[in-house]
N, C-alpha and C positions, 0 to 999 in steps of 0.2 A: 362538573368541572374535574378535569384530570389533574390530580396532585402528584402524580408520579414524577419523581425527580430524575432527569436524564443523567446517565453516567458521564463522567468526564473522560477525556482521553487517557488520563492517568489511571482511573479506575478500570477502564477497559484493559489497559496494559497489565494491570495486576491480575486480571482474570486468567491470564495465561498460566498462572500457577495452578489453576484447577481445571481449565477448559481446553488446554492445548493437547494435541495428540502426542503421545510419548515419542513417536518417531520423528517429531520436529526438533527434539533436543537430546537425542540419544547418542550423539557423537558418531553416528553411522550414515546419516542422510543430510544432504545440504538443504539450506533454506530455499524454498521455492519463490516466495514473494512476501512483501508487506503491502497492505492495501488500506486505503481510507475511502470514505464515501461521503457524499453530500446529497441530501434529499432535495428534490425539486418538485414543484407542483405537477401532478399528473396531467392537468389540462393546459399546461403552458404552451403557447404557440411555438411553432418551429422556429420562427424568426427570433423570438425572445430567447429561446433555448440556445440557438446558434450563437447569439450575442453573449449569452452567459458563459457558454463553453469557451468561446474565444477569449473572454476576459479571464476565465479561470486558467486557461493555458498560458496566457500572458503572465499571470502572477506566479504560476508554478515554474515557469521558465527562468525566473530570476532567483530561485531559492538556492540554498547551499547544496541540496541534493535535488537533481532534476528528475521528475517522474518519467517513467518509460511510456506509460499508456494512460489515456483517459477513455474509459468505456461509458457510453451513454446508454442507460437502461430506462425503461418507463418508470418514472418516479424517483430516480436517483442517478447520480454520476459516480463512477468508481475510479479512483486514482491508484495506479499500480506502480510499485517500485520493485524492480528485479535486482537480484544480486549481480555484482560484477565477479565473474569467476565463480569459485566455489566457497560459499560462506557457510560455516557449520558451527553450531553451539554444542557444548558437551553436557550441560546440565539445565534443569528447569529454571534455576535461578539466573543463569547466564541468558537464557531465552527471555525471561521476564525483564531483565536489565536492558536487552536490545529493544524490547517493546516500549519500555519507559523512555528510551532515547527517541524512538519513533514518535511517541506521544508528545514529547517536548518539541520535536521538529514541527509536528502538526500545529501545535499552539503558536509557534513562532511565525508560521505563515500568515497569521491573522485572517485566514479565510473563515468567515463566520459559518458555523454549521458543519465544517469538515471534521469528521470523526474517524478514529481508528475503526476498522471493520473487524468484526469478530468472526465472520464466516470463513476467512482464510485460515483460521486455526484448524479447520477440517480439511484443508487442501492436502492432496498427496504431496509428500516431500519430493525433492529432486534426488532420485535414486542414481542418476548418472555419476555421482561422485564416487561410487564404488569402483569405477573403472579408471580412476586417475591416481597419480602418485600423491602421497601426503604433502609433498612440496608445493603442490598446486592448490591446497586447501588452506583457507584462513580459519583457524580454530578460535579466533578471538574477534569476531566481526563487531563493528560499531555501526550505528546508523549515520554514515557520512558518505561523501561523494567518492571516497576511495573504495568503499564496499558495496554501495547501492546506487541505482539510478542510471541514467544514460551516460554514455562516454562522450567526451569531447563536445559537450553542450549541444548534442544532437536534438533535433526537433522531437517534441512529444507526439507520439502516435495517437490519433483520435479515431475511435471505432464506435459505430452504432450497433448496439446489441438488441435493439427493438426492431421487429420485422415490420412495424407499421410506420416507420419513418425513413426517409431518404436523406442521406447526409453527404455534404461535401466535407472532405477532410480539411481541417483547419491548417 
């Protein structure tokens, strides 16, 4: 029997204090994305998975922050939230605070099994911020609809990242 206790979204958020790349919170690079994931059975039928993804998109579409993308992989679904404009944090503590807000958002969705993803802590940051004026950069981002997600309640993009499945975009 596996007795390992699964980390909560809040515990995952706190790991940014030790696991995040320094260039994610150095005040020089913009935030690239925040992401969550939901595991799904590897052998799930395409029909059931399509229904599940459709329901997930429906739930995500009515949240305070609307996801930009849902990526379907073999064994899991990834939900991505991209910044609006240039969102930049200046310290590790500020970055952890943003992740705690993201964890709180995930919990409020009531989507069982949706968890903050750790892998995006290794993403390359958005270097394009180096070419814009400071007036275009938000140095105090919060996880809200002003700073992250789709604009104007646009549809969530759905992508298949598995080469063995054919998808109709929801």
